[in-house]
C-alpha positions as CSV (number, residue, x, y, z in Angstrom):
1,M,-14.4,-1.2,7.2
2,I,-12.0,1.6,6.7
3,E,-11.0,3.4,10.0
4,A,-9.8,6.9,9.4
5,D,-7.8,8.8,12.0
6,T,-7.5,12.3,10.5
7,D,-7.4,14.5,13.6
8,G,-3.7,15.3,13.6
9,P,-0.9,16.0,11.1
10,I,-0.4,12.3,10.5
11,W,-3.4,10.6,8.9
12,T,-3.8,6.9,9.4
13,L,-6.1,4.8,7.3
14,T,-6.7,1.2,8.6
15,I,-8.3,-1.6,6.7
16,N,-10.2,-3.2,9.5
17,R,-11.7,-6.4,8.3
18,P,-9.6,-9.2,9.8
19,D,-12.4,-11.8,9.5
20,K,-12.2,-11.4,5.7
21,A,-8.4,-11.0,5.5
22,G,-8.8,-7.3,4.8
23,A,-10.6,-8.0,1.5
24,L,-11.9,-4.8,0.0
25,T,-15.4,-4.1,-1.2
26,E,-16.3,-1.4,-3.7
27,E,-17.5,0.8,-0.9
28,M,-14.2,0.4,1.0
29,L,-12.2,1.2,-2.1
30,Q,-14.3,4.3,-2.7
31,E,-13.7,5.4,1.0
32,L,-10.0,4.9,0.6
33,V,-9.9,7.0,-2.6
34,A,-11.9,9.8,-1.0
35,Q,-9.7,9.8,2.1
36,C,-6.5,9.7,0.1
37,R,-7.6,12.6,-2.0
38,A,-8.6,14.6,1.1
39,A,-5.1,14.0,2.7
40,K,-3.5,16.6,0.5
41,D,-3.2,18.9,3.6
42,A,-1.8,16.2,5.9
43,R,1.9,16.1,6.8
44,A,2.0,12.3,6.4
45,L,-0.3,9.4,5.5
46,I,0.0,5.9,6.9
47,L,-1.8,2.9,5.4
48,T,-2.1,-0.2,7.6
49,G,-4.4,-3.1,8.4
50,T,-5.5,-5.4,11.2
51,G,-4.8,-9.0,11.9
52,K,-2.3,-11.1,10.0
53,V,-3.2,-9.8,6.6
54,F,-3.0,-6.2,5.3
55,S,-5.4,-7.0,2.5
56,A,-6.2,-10.0,0.3
57,G,-7.3,-7.6,-2.5
58,A,-10.9,-7.7,-3.8
59,D,-13.6,-9.3,-1.8
60,L,-14.4,-12.6,-3.5
61,D,-18.1,-11.9,-4.2
62,A,-17.3,-8.3,-5.3
63,A,-14.5,-9.6,-7.6
64,K,-16.9,-11.9,-9.3
65,A,-19.2,-8.9,-9.8
66,G,-16.5,-7.0,-11.6
67,L,-14.5,-5.3,-8.8
68,A,-11.3,-7.1,-9.8
69,V,-11.1,-5.0,-12.9
70,S,-12.6,-1.8,-11.5
71,P,-10.8,1.5,-12.3
72,L,-11.1,2.3,-8.6
73,W,-7.8,0.4,-8.0
74,E,-6.0,2.7,-10.3
75,E,-7.8,5.7,-8.9
76,L,-6.6,4.8,-5.4
77,S,-2.9,4.2,-6.3
78,G,-3.0,7.4,-8.4
79,A,-4.5,9.4,-5.5
80,I,-1.7,8.2,-3.2
81,A,1.1,8.8,-5.7
82,A,-0.2,12.4,-6.2
83,L,0.0,13.3,-2.6
84,P,2.6,15.9,-1.7
85,C,3.0,14.5,1.9
86,L,5.0,11.5,3.1
87,T,3.1,8.3,2.5
88,I,4.0,5.0,4.3
89,A,2.6,1.5,3.9
90,A,2.8,0.0,7.3
91,L,2.2,-3.6,6.4
92,N,0.9,-5.7,9.3
93,G,0.7,-8.8,7.1
94,T,0.3,-10.3,3.7
95,V,-0.6,-8.1,0.6
96,A,-2.4,-9.9,-2.2
97,G,-3.9,-9.0,-5.6
98,G,-5.0,-5.4,-6.3
99,A,-4.0,-4.3,-2.8
100,N,-0.5,-4.2,-4.1
101,G,-1.3,-1.1,-6.0
102,M,-1.8,1.2,-3.0
103,V,1.3,-0.3,-1.4
104,L,3.5,0.3,-4.4
105,A,2.2,3.9,-4.7
106,C,3.5,4.8,-1.2
107,D,6.9,6.5,-0.6
108,M,8.0,3.8,1.8
109,R,7.0,0.3,2.7
110,I,7.7,-1.3,6.1
111,A,6.6,-4.7,7.0
112,A,6.0,-7.2,9.9
113,P,8.2,-10.3,9.6
114,G,5.3,-12.5,8.5
115,T,4.3,-10.3,5.5
116,R,4.1,-11.9,2.1
117,F,3.4,-10.4,-1.3
118,F,1.3,-12.2,-3.9
119,Y,-0.3,-10.9,-7.1
120,P,-2.0,-13.8,-8.9
121,V,-3.2,-12.0,-12.0
122,M,-1.7,-14.6,-14.3
123,R,-3.5,-17.5,-12.6
124,L,-6.8,-15.7,-12.4
125,G,-6.7,-14.4,-15.9
126,Y,-6.7,-10.6,-15.1
127,L,-4.4,-7.8,-16.1
128,P,-2.8,-5.8,-13.3
129,Q,-3.7,-2.2,-13.1
130,P,-1.5,-0.3,-15.6
131,S,0.7,1.5,-13.0
132,D,1.4,-1.5,-10.8
133,P,4.0,-3.3,-13.0
134,V,5.7,0.1,-13.7
135,R,6.0,1.0,-10.1
136,M,7.0,-2.6,-9.1
137,A,9.7,-2.7,-11.8
138,A,11.0,0.7,-10.7
139,L,11.6,-0.8,-7.2
140,I,12.8,-4.3,-7.9
141,G,13.6,-4.5,-11.7
142,P,11.7,-6.0,-14.6
143,A,12.9,-9.7,-14.1
144,R,11.8,-9.8,-10.5
145,T,8.5,-8.1,-11.4
146,K,7.9,-10.9,-13.9
147,M,8.6,-13.4,-11.1
148,V,5.7,-12.0,-9.2
149,L,3.3,-11.2,-12.0
150,L,4.1,-13.8,-14.7
151,A,5.4,-16.7,-12.5
152,G,3.0,-16.0,-9.7
153,Q,5.6,-16.3,-7.0
154,K,4.8,-15.5,-3.4
155,I,7.5,-13.3,-1.9
156,D,8.2,-13.4,1.8
157,A,9.3,-10.3,3.8
158,A,13.0,-11.2,3.8
159,T,13.0,-11.7,0.1
160,A,11.0,-8.5,-0.4
161,Y,13.6,-6.6,1.6
162,Q,16.4,-8.2,-0.4
163,F,14.7,-7.2,-3.6
164,G,14.0,-3.6,-2.4
165,L,10.2,-4.0,-2.3
166,V,10.3,-3.5,1.4
167,D,12.4,-0.8,3.0
168,E,12.5,-2.2,6.6
169,I,11.3,-5.3,8.4
170,I,9.9,-4.4,11.9
171,E,10.8,-7.4,14.0
172,D,8.4,-6.6,16.9
173,G,5.5,-6.2,14.4
174,D,4.7,-2.6,15.5
175,V,4.6,-1.3,12.0
176,T,2.3,1.7,12.8
177,G,4.6,2.8,15.7
178,R,7.6,2.6,13.5
179,A,5.8,4.5,10.7
180,R,5.0,7.4,13.1
181,V,8.7,7.5,14.1
182,L,9.6,7.8,10.4
183,C,7.3,10.8,10.2
184,S,9.2,12.7,12.9
185,D,11.4,14.9,10.7
186,V,8.5,15.7,8.4
187,L,6.5,16.9,11.3
188,N,9.3,19.1,12.6
189,A,10.2,20.6,9.2
190,D,8.7,23.4,7.3
191,M,5.9,22.0,5.2
192,V,7.2,23.6,2.0
193,T,10.7,22.2,2.6
194,A,9.3,18.7,3.2
195,R,7.2,18.7,0.1
196,T,9.9,20.1,-2.0
197,I,12.4,17.4,-0.9
198,K,9.7,14.7,-1.8
199,A,9.2,16.3,-5.2
200,L,13.0,16.3,-5.8
201,C,13.1,12.6,-5.1
202,R,10.7,11.7,-7.9
């Protein structure tokens, strides 16, 4: 299930499937794509999850049926990257597989202490979505990207912060609360100014 709080200037999309480690079905991916495309008029977008895992990537049954190589993953990360508003991945827990794409596409990534990053494409015999290695390498460099994608290493929150994959570790675990605080200046600024500053940072 994707829970969408879109009533105010800050939109929050929550992956709420803790019993399945936030695994995504085709319908959930389609909903995320639609909501992210619709968020063009928001001041900020926060992506988060529930439980101890942000998302395990593709639902196992759906992956076997072809979701693991679906263009929806690239559509989702592209929709997020194209947004003119501030985008924050508020990671409540582990990020695995294709779910890394939406996280990498955000402007900022903040994480609970127990968060881990894992992208086992090499072991599973899949290629990552085209933009994922590019965005990851831009954040942490090509060698460390190869550690994740080629060597299949699991990266904990502290290492991710050291690498630059995570911008802040939230010790009390309230990642959504911290994300809303990070949106404060954007909410108080002129929208054109905020969007222009974001564009200048690209």
